ZADO-1210 file (C-alpha; in nm, 4 decimals, padded with zeros to 6 digits):
<atoms>
<atom x="01.0741" y="01.0209" z="-01.4725" code="MET" pos="1"/>
<atom x="01.0816" y="01.1276" z="-01.1073" code="THR" pos="2"/>
<atom x="00.8694" y="01.0258" z="-00.8064" code="PRO" pos="3"/>
<atom x="00.7096" y="01.3715" z="-00.8021" code="ASP" pos="4"/>
<atom x="00.5450" y="01.2941" z="-01.1377" code="GLN" pos="5"/>
<atom x="00.3715" y="00.9753" z="-01.0203" code="ILE" pos="6"/>
<atom x="00.0388" y="01.1228" z="-00.9099" code="LEU" pos="7"/>
<atom x="-00.0124" y="01.3224" z="-01.2295" code="ALA" pos="8"/>
<atom x="00.0785" y="01.0133" z="-01.4315" code="THR" pos="9"/>
<atom x="-00.1831" y="00.8033" z="-01.2526" code="TYR" pos="10"/>
<atom x="-00.4427" y="01.0773" z="-01.3040" code="ASP" pos="11"/>
<atom x="-00.3812" y="01.0624" z="-01.6787" code="ARG" pos="12"/>
<atom x="-00.3494" y="00.6833" z="-01.6966" code="ALA" pos="13"/>
<atom x="-00.6273" y="00.5808" z="-01.4560" code="ALA" pos="14"/>
<atom x="-00.8382" y="00.4147" z="-01.7256" code="ASP" pos="15"/>
<atom x="-00.5419" y="00.2252" z="-01.8711" code="ALA" pos="16"/>
<atom x="-00.4337" y="00.1151" z="-01.5256" code="PHE" pos="17"/>
<atom x="-00.7838" y="-00.0052" z="-01.4395" code="ASP" pos="18"/>
<atom x="-00.8121" y="-00.2000" z="-01.7638" code="LYS" pos="19"/>
<atom x="-00.4690" y="-00.3594" z="-01.7342" code="GLY" pos="20"/>
<atom x="-00.4708" y="-00.4321" z="-01.3616" code="ARG" pos="21"/>
<atom x="-00.4954" y="-00.8058" z="-01.2882" code="SER" pos="22"/>
<atom x="-00.8238" y="-00.8967" z="-01.1182" code="LYS" pos="23"/>
<atom x="-00.7133" y="-01.2561" z="-01.0440" code="SER" pos="24"/>
<atom x="-00.6578" y="-01.1700" z="-00.6752" code="LEU" pos="25"/>
<atom x="-00.3175" y="-01.3341" z="-00.6554" code="PHE" pos="26"/>
<atom x="-00.2745" y="-01.1211" z="-00.3408" code="GLU" pos="27"/>
<atom x="-00.5370" y="-01.3171" z="-00.1482" code="ARG" pos="28"/>
<atom x="-00.3055" y="-01.5387" z="00.0644" code="PRO" pos="29"/>
<atom x="-00.1183" y="-01.2325" z="00.1915" code="TRP" pos="30"/>
<atom x="-00.4412" y="-01.0381" z="00.2488" code="LEU" pos="31"/>
<atom x="-00.5809" y="-01.3288" z="00.4492" code="ASP" pos="32"/>
<atom x="-00.2591" y="-01.3487" z="00.6487" code="ARG" pos="33"/>
<atom x="-00.2791" y="-00.9764" z="00.7254" code="MET" pos="34"/>
<atom x="-00.6396" y="-01.0072" z="00.8434" code="LEU" pos="35"/>
<atom x="-00.5536" y="-01.3078" z="01.0590" code="ALA" pos="36"/>
<atom x="-00.2968" y="-01.0989" z="01.2465" code="HIS" pos="37"/>
<atom x="-00.4997" y="-00.7771" z="01.2692" code="ALA" pos="38"/>
<atom x="-00.6757" y="-00.7135" z="01.6013" code="PRO" pos="39"/>
<atom x="-00.9874" y="-00.5816" z="01.4262" code="GLY" pos="40"/>
<atom x="-01.1276" y="-00.4922" z="01.0855" code="LYS" pos="41"/>
<atom x="-01.0583" y="-00.1201" z="01.0401" code="ARG" pos="42"/>
<atom x="-00.8091" y="-00.0787" z="00.7558" code="LEU" pos="43"/>
<atom x="-00.6311" y="00.2202" z="00.6054" code="LEU" pos="44"/>
<atom x="-00.5556" y="00.1599" z="00.2363" code="ASP" pos="45"/>
<atom x="-00.2697" y="00.3894" z="00.1306" code="LEU" pos="46"/>
<atom x="-00.2432" y="00.4404" z="-00.2427" code="GLY" pos="47"/>
<atom x="-00.5756" y="00.2646" z="-00.2769" code="CYS" pos="48"/>
<atom x="-00.6026" y="00.2933" z="-00.6551" code="GLY" pos="49"/>
<atom x="-00.9313" y="00.1848" z="-00.8111" code="THR" pos="50"/>
<atom x="-01.0219" y="-00.0572" z="-00.5318" code="GLY" pos="51"/>
<atom x="-01.0297" y="-00.3602" z="-00.7592" code="LYS" pos="52"/>
<atom x="-00.9612" y="-00.6322" z="-00.6714" code="PRO" pos="53"/>
<atom x="-00.8091" y="-00.5779" z="-00.3263" code="ILE" pos="54"/>
<atom x="-01.0545" y="-00.3385" z="-00.1599" code="ALA" pos="55"/>
<atom x="-01.3592" y="-00.5154" z="-00.3018" code="THR" pos="56"/>
<atom x="-01.2282" y="-00.8441" z="-00.1609" code="TYR" pos="57"/>
<atom x="-01.1649" y="-00.6856" z="00.1791" code="LEU" pos="58"/>
<atom x="-01.5096" y="-00.5228" z="00.1771" code="ARG" pos="59"/>
<atom x="-01.6625" y="-00.8646" z="00.1171" code="ASP" pos="60"/>
<atom x="-01.4723" y="-00.9825" z="00.4256" code="ARG" pos="61"/>
<atom x="-01.6522" y="-00.7071" z="00.6214" code="ARG" pos="62"/>
<atom x="-01.3461" y="-00.4889" z="00.6593" code="VAL" pos="63"/>
<atom x="-01.4198" y="-00.1208" z="00.7309" code="ALA" pos="64"/>
<atom x="-01.2157" y="00.0529" z="00.4621" code="LEU" pos="65"/>
<atom x="-01.0629" y="00.3985" z="00.4412" code="THR" pos="66"/>
<atom x="-00.8879" y="00.4648" z="00.1108" code="GLY" pos="67"/>
<atom x="-00.6275" y="00.7326" z="00.0464" code="ILE" pos="68"/>
<atom x="-00.4872" y="00.8210" z="-00.2946" code="ASP" pos="69"/>
<atom x="-00.3080" y="01.1265" z="-00.4267" code="GLY" pos="70"/>
<atom x="-00.4491" y="01.0790" z="-00.7780" code="ALA" pos="71"/>
<atom x="-00.7998" y="01.2236" z="-00.7990" code="LYS" pos="72"/>
<atom x="-00.8996" y="00.9928" z="-01.0851" code="ALA" pos="73"/>
<atom x="-00.8150" y="00.6904" z="-00.8697" code="MET" pos="74"/>
<atom x="-01.0205" y="00.8243" z="-00.5788" code="VAL" pos="75"/>
<atom x="-01.3200" y="00.8667" z="-00.8086" code="GLU" pos="76"/>
<atom x="-01.2901" y="00.5075" z="-00.9336" code="LYS" pos="77"/>
<atom x="-01.2454" y="00.3730" z="-00.5805" code="TYR" pos="78"/>
<atom x="-01.5573" y="00.5551" z="-00.4626" code="ALA" pos="79"/>
<atom x="-01.7563" y="00.4044" z="-00.7502" code="ALA" pos="80"/>
<atom x="-01.6146" y="00.0527" z="-00.7053" code="ASN" pos="81"/>
<atom x="-01.6155" y="00.0131" z="-00.3270" code="VAL" pos="82"/>
<atom x="-01.9574" y="00.0967" z="-00.1907" code="ALA" pos="83"/>
<atom x="-01.9592" y="00.1832" z="00.1772" code="GLY" pos="84"/>
<atom x="-01.5900" y="00.2704" z="00.1998" code="ALA" pos="85"/>
<atom x="-01.4543" y="00.6099" z="00.2964" code="ARG" pos="86"/>
<atom x="-01.2070" y="00.7522" z="00.0464" code="VAL" pos="87"/>
<atom x="-01.0027" y="01.0718" z="00.0502" code="PHE" pos="88"/>
<atom x="-00.7912" y="01.2516" z="-00.2078" code="HIS" pos="89"/>
<atom x="-00.4641" y="01.3030" z="-00.0190" code="ALA" pos="90"/>
<atom x="-00.0919" y="01.2398" z="-00.0442" code="ASP" pos="91"/>
<atom x="00.0262" y="00.9609" z="00.1881" code="MET" pos="92"/>
<atom x="00.3456" y="01.1534" z="00.2604" code="ARG" pos="93"/>
<atom x="00.3079" y="01.3290" z="00.5958" code="GLY" pos="94"/>
<atom x="-00.0497" y="01.2033" z="00.6308" code="LEU" pos="95"/>
<atom x="-00.2179" y="01.2516" z="00.9691" code="ASP" pos="96"/>
<atom x="-00.5780" y="01.1264" z="00.9779" code="MET" pos="97"/>
<atom x="-00.6123" y="01.1878" z="01.3508" code="GLY" pos="98"/>
<atom x="-00.7271" y="00.8295" z="01.4025" code="GLU" pos="99"/>
<atom x="-00.5821" y="00.4800" z="01.4213" code="THR" pos="100"/>
<atom x="-00.6598" y="00.1540" z="01.2457" code="PHE" pos="101"/>
<atom x="-00.6181" y="-00.2184" z="01.2972" code="ASP" pos="102"/>
<atom x="-00.4267" y="-00.2533" z="00.9716" code="ALA" pos="103"/>
<atom x="-00.2450" y="-00.0314" z="00.7241" code="VAL" pos="104"/>
<atom x="-00.1944" y="-00.1527" z="00.3684" code="LEU" pos="105"/>
<atom x="00.0356" y="00.0035" z="00.1075" code="ALA" pos="106"/>
<atom x="00.0195" y="-00.2428" z="-00.1814" code="TRP" pos="107"/>
<atom x="00.2058" y="-00.1416" z="-00.4990" code="ASP" pos="108"/>
<atom x="00.1940" y="00.2229" z="-00.3918" code="SER" pos="109"/>
<atom x="00.4603" y="00.2960" z="-00.1301" code="PHE" pos="110"/>
<atom x="00.7334" y="00.1828" z="-00.3729" code="PHE" pos="111"/>
<atom x="00.6568" y="00.4780" z="-00.6036" code="HIS" pos="112"/>
<atom x="00.7979" y="00.7165" z="-00.3400" code="LEU" pos="113"/>
<atom x="01.1562" y="00.8341" z="-00.3374" code="SER" pos="114"/>
<atom x="01.3911" y="00.6546" z="-00.1005" code="MET" pos="115"/>
<atom x="01.3927" y="00.9544" z="00.1350" code="ALA" pos="116"/>
<atom x="01.0123" y="00.9720" z="00.1402" code="ASP" pos="117"/>
<atom x="00.9925" y="00.5988" z="00.2040" code="GLN" pos="118"/>
<atom x="01.2101" y="00.6365" z="00.5116" code="ARG" pos="119"/>
<atom x="00.9790" y="00.9091" z="00.6440" code="ASP" pos="120"/>
<atom x="00.6691" y="00.6947" z="00.5870" code="MET" pos="121"/>
<atom x="00.7423" y="00.4559" z="00.8737" code="PHE" pos="122"/>
<atom x="00.6447" y="00.7244" z="01.1258" code="ALA" pos="123"/>
<atom x="00.3226" y="00.7754" z="00.9254" code="VAL" pos="124"/>
<atom x="00.2508" y="00.4017" z="00.9344" code="PHE" pos="125"/>
<atom x="00.3091" y="00.3869" z="01.3097" code="ALA" pos="126"/>
<atom x="00.0964" y="00.6970" z="01.3751" code="ARG" pos="127"/>
<atom x="-00.2059" y="00.5340" z="01.2117" code="HIS" pos="128"/>
<atom x="-00.1904" y="00.1946" z="01.3807" code="LEU" pos="129"/>
<atom x="-00.3331" y="00.0715" z="01.7067" code="GLU" pos="130"/>
<atom x="-00.0938" y="-00.1172" z="01.9329" code="ALA" pos="131"/>
<atom x="-00.0952" y="-00.4699" z="01.7947" code="GLY" pos="132"/>
<atom x="-00.2084" y="-00.3477" z="01.4542" code="GLY" pos="133"/>
<atom x="-00.0450" y="-00.4763" z="01.1394" code="VAL" pos="134"/>
<atom x="00.1274" y="-00.3144" z="00.8433" code="LEU" pos="135"/>
<atom x="00.1630" y="-00.4745" z="00.5016" code="MET" pos="136"/>
<atom x="00.3471" y="-00.3213" z="00.2078" code="PHE" pos="137"/>
<atom x="00.5263" y="-00.4203" z="-00.1107" code="THR" pos="138"/>
<atom x="00.8793" y="-00.3207" z="-00.2015" code="SER" pos="139"/>
<atom x="01.1543" y="-00.4303" z="-00.4349" code="GLY" pos="140"/>
<atom x="01.3669" y="-00.7335" z="-00.3442" code="PRO" pos="141"/>
<atom x="01.6767" y="-00.5167" z="-00.2958" code="GLU" pos="142"/>
<atom x="01.7861" y="-00.1535" z="-00.2954" code="ALA" pos="143"/>
<atom x="01.7563" y="00.0295" z="-00.6250" code="GLY" pos="144"/>
<atom x="01.5439" y="00.2312" z="-00.8645" code="GLU" pos="145"/>
<atom x="01.3489" y="00.1129" z="-01.1693" code="ALA" pos="146"/>
<atom x="01.1172" y="00.2571" z="-01.4316" code="ILE" pos="147"/>
<atom x="00.7961" y="00.0741" z="-01.5182" code="GLY" pos="148"/>
<atom x="00.5096" y="00.1639" z="-01.7492" code="GLU" pos="149"/>
<atom x="00.1342" y="00.2232" z="-01.7422" code="VAL" pos="150"/>
<atom x="-00.0768" y="00.3328" z="-02.0362" code="GLY" pos="151"/>
<atom x="00.2329" y="00.4157" z="-02.2383" code="GLY" pos="152"/>
<atom x="00.3723" y="00.6403" z="-01.9624" code="GLU" pos="153"/>
<atom x="00.6779" y="00.5844" z="-01.7448" code="SER" pos="154"/>
<atom x="00.6428" y="00.5023" z="-01.3744" code="LEU" pos="155"/>
<atom x="00.9118" y="00.5498" z="-01.1121" code="TYR" pos="156"/>
<atom x="00.9786" y="00.2766" z="-00.8537" code="HIS" pos="157"/>
<atom x="01.2316" y="00.2620" z="-00.5712" code="ALA" pos="158"/>
<atom x="01.3260" y="00.0228" z="-00.2969" code="SER" pos="159"/>
<atom x="01.5485" y="00.0272" z="00.0054" code="LEU" pos="160"/>
<atom x="01.7387" y="-00.2852" z="00.1057" code="SER" pos="161"/>
<atom x="01.5665" y="-00.5522" z="00.3184" code="PRO" pos="162"/>
<atom x="01.8181" y="-00.4714" z="00.5904" code="LYS" pos="163"/>
<atom x="01.7192" y="-00.1046" z="00.5928" code="GLU" pos="164"/>
<atom x="01.3455" y="-00.1789" z="00.5880" code="TYR" pos="165"/>
<atom x="01.3960" y="-00.4095" z="00.8855" code="THR" pos="166"/>
<atom x="01.5896" y="-00.1381" z="01.0698" code="ARG" pos="167"/>
<atom x="01.3234" y="00.1267" z="00.9965" code="LEU" pos="168"/>
<atom x="01.0464" y="-00.1039" z="01.1134" code="LEU" pos="169"/>
<atom x="01.2279" y="-00.1772" z="01.4369" code="GLN" pos="170"/>
<atom x="01.3099" y="00.1911" z="01.4959" code="MET" pos="171"/>
<atom x="00.9406" y="00.2780" z="01.4619" code="ASN" pos="172"/>
<atom x="00.8142" y="00.0131" z="01.7018" code="GLY" pos="173"/>
<atom x="00.7381" y="-00.2758" z="01.4683" code="PHE" pos="174"/>
<atom x="00.8271" y="-00.6428" z="01.4724" code="GLU" pos="175"/>
<atom x="00.8610" y="-00.8167" z="01.1374" code="VAL" pos="176"/>
<atom x="00.6154" y="-01.1027" z="01.0960" code="LEU" pos="177"/>
<atom x="00.7248" y="-01.1948" z="00.7478" code="GLY" pos="178"/>
<atom x="00.9097" y="-01.0890" z="00.4351" code="PHE" pos="179"/>
<atom x="00.9081" y="-01.2841" z="00.1108" code="THR" pos="180"/>
<atom x="01.1128" y="-01.1354" z="-00.1744" code="PRO" pos="181"/>
<atom x="00.9668" y="-01.1991" z="-00.5190" code="GLU" pos="182"/>
<atom x="00.7070" y="-01.4433" z="-00.3888" code="ASP" pos="183"/>
<atom x="00.6294" y="-01.6813" z="-00.6791" code="PRO" pos="184"/>
<atom x="00.2839" y="-01.7469" z="-00.5304" code="ALA" pos="185"/>
<atom x="00.2071" y="-01.3726" z="-00.5419" code="CYS" pos="186"/>
<atom x="00.3024" y="-01.2776" z="-00.8965" code="ASP" pos="187"/>
<atom x="00.6616" y="-01.2226" z="-00.7765" code="TYR" pos="188"/>
<atom x="00.5764" y="-00.9352" z="-00.5451" code="HIS" pos="189"/>
<atom x="00.8101" y="-00.8697" z="-00.2532" code="SER" pos="190"/>
<atom x="00.5826" y="-00.8481" z="00.0502" code="VAL" pos="191"/>
<atom x="00.6366" y="-00.7299" z="00.4083" code="TRP" pos="192"/>
<atom x="00.4104" y="-00.7926" z="00.7074" code="LEU" pos="193"/>
<atom x="00.4831" y="-00.6329" z="01.0443" code="ALA" pos="194"/>
<atom x="00.3057" y="-00.5730" z="01.3771" code="ARG" pos="195"/>
<atom x="00.3162" y="-00.2559" z="01.5849" code="LYS" pos="196"/>
<atom x="00.4333" y="-00.3498" z="01.9310" code="LYS" pos="197"/>
<atom x="00.2255" y="-00.2673" z="02.2370" code="ALA" pos="198"/>
</atoms>
């Protein structure tokens, strides 16, 4: 399993992913924290998936959503699930929307990229954020690679070290607002929140 196979895997396993994806909204405290720091309510959702439960929760908070996913089946589900949102079938790598947002979210998506592609994504994050805008993403708790599973298919995951993520954020004009590795209150997700400096 390689990172280049991820999008095709999610296209094939979209129904299984949707069925198995927790809808308990354990992410809510971090989502609320992100919104509290964001200067407005325009959000770019990278690797948006089906939109449930995160995008539907944000929509109900009157967030103006733009979803991006490289798996066409996910884009179709997002469009059906999140009325009023914009959604585009596109790869987040090298993305240039030609516009900026108050927040960029890459929840359980960015960590499917190779380590090299993850490093390149920080310029993409910065390019799409207003000054003062916030970035939130999930990673692993430490550097390494792992193979997960969805719908009986293998899924690649990778993470840089917390030290390297901090360095990349700082190099691209961000200040770290918070990092909690394996947060027990968030289903043991490792979550980053950062602000783009003015």
